[in-house]
N, C-alpha and C positions, 0 to 999 in steps of 0.2 A: 455521573457523570463519568462515560468511559472517556477514556486518552488516545484515541490512534496517532501515532502517528507515521507519516510516509514515506518513503526515501526513494532517491532518485541521484544520480549523476551529480546533474548542476541544478535543479530544482526550477527548471524552464520549459519543464514536459509533461515528462511520465508522473512522477511525483502531484504535477497540479493539476492534471490530468484526474487522476486519482485520489485527489482530494477534493476535490470536487465534486468529482463522479458518485463518489461512498459517503459525500456528508448530504447530498441529495436522495441517496438509499433510503440511510440512516433516516433521518425526517422524516419522508414518507413513511417509514415501515412506524412512525411513532419513536423511536430508537433517541434517549439523551445521547449525546454523544459529541464531542469537538473530534474533529480531524482538522491535522497541523498538515504541513510539509516541510521535507528542507533536502541537501543535499548537501555530496560529501569536499564539493567545493563551491566557491563564485558567493558574492554578495550582492543584494541590490540590483540583479537584473531582471527585467519583467518579463514575461514570458514569453517563446517565439510564439513571432504573431501567429503563425498555423497555427498552435495551438488555441491561441483567442477563435477563430476562424470556427475550426475543428468543435469546439463546445462553443458555440455563440449558437453554430446548429441544431444545438443542443438546447436551447435554453439558457444556459451558463454563462456568465460573466465574471473571468477571472482577472481582469485589468489589472487591478490595484494589488496582484499580488507582485512579490516580489520574493527574489531568491535569498536565502537564509542557510547556512551551513551549519549540519547539527553537530551536538556539545555530546557532553555525557549526561546532562543536569536534564535536556532533551530527551533522551535516553529514557536515562530514569524514571521520567517523571508519565513515561507511555506505559498505559497499561497491555498494548499492542503496536507491534511494529511491524509496518509494512514494508514489504522492497519489494519494488519492482524486476529484481535479477538480485543473483547469489552475491556479483561483487560485492553489492549494498550491505547484504545481509552479510556477510564478512567481514564490513569495514562497520556495521553497528556491534558485531559481538568482541570484535578486535580493541573497538574503543570501549565499550560499557560489558566486560564479559559476564556482570550476574542481569542481562539482557536476553539472552541464548534462548530462555523456556520461554517466553511470548515474544520472540521478532524471528516471521518468515518470508520468506518471499509471499506474494498474493497465491501466486500456484498451487508450492508447494501445501497452504493452511489451507485450498480446496481441496488438494489430493489425500493429508491424511486427515480435515472432515469428516471426508466422505467417508474412511477405511474407521472412523470410532465413530460417524452417527449424528447428527442435528444436534445440537444444544439443545438437552430437557427444559424441560419448564421451569422454572424458581432455578438452575444451575445455572450457577454463581461462570462467570465471562474465564476467568484464573482457571476455573477445577475446567473447563472445557479442554481450554488450552494446554495445559496442562494433559491431560488425553492425548491432545494434538503430537503434544512434543517429546512422550513416551519412546522408546526408542532411535528417536535423534541419537547422529553421533558429527561429532564437530569435525571430523575428517569431512561430511558432507561438503564439506562448505568449499574443499578445494574444488581451483577449475570451474569452468561454465557449463553452466547446466538448461541448454535448448530448451527443456521441458520445464526449468523452474520459471526459467526468462521473459518478460517481453520487452521484442525487439525497440530499441531506438531509432525514433525518425526521424530527429534531427538532421538538418542536411537532407534530407530527403522530396520529395513531391507531396505538395502538399495533402494526397488524397492516401500515402502512409501514417500521415500525422488522425487523419479522418479514419481509416481501420485500427489504429490505435486504439484512437479513441470510444470504439466499438467493442473493440478487443476485452479492453478496462471494464466499460461498462457491462459487460456481460461477467468476466469474473467478479464484477464485484455481488452482482446481483445473485451468482451462486454461492458467494460468501456472506455476505446480509442473511441469503435465506438459510443456511446452514448453523449461522453464528446469531444470529438472532428471531427467525423464524421465515414465515415465508409472509410478504407484504400483504 
């Protein structure tokens, strides 16, 4: 079973959405995977009410989720670490440097996955991730990058949360197709 960890800042919005959407897409594709989420701060907080509404509109209930802070064990256990922004990728790599070859922003992994091509039948996920990782430089972690980040709707209008859920669902659909094949 593949273990996937999704990171964001407080684990009450984007990572919660991404966890639920990715778990649903993988289950629909028949992929055996555990999808967890965590953040860089906060513990025990429920998802933002707007997150509950945005996902309820997609038939997903994340009301029981509570924020948790990631640690080195979380990162080490994950076969794949996905982040919603470069800031969290930087945090993951500084917290557990060995995670670098298998930690990406969602958008970066899609971009690199498109460059190396979809994972071949029988190809191990770790081998495909190694191809996607090839040529990366840690200096790319510096600064923010709109091409890698999913905007944070926290504090915004309810429509912003829905837009983020739609964007994440589209991105994760692309990722699942590249890494696990068409559903």
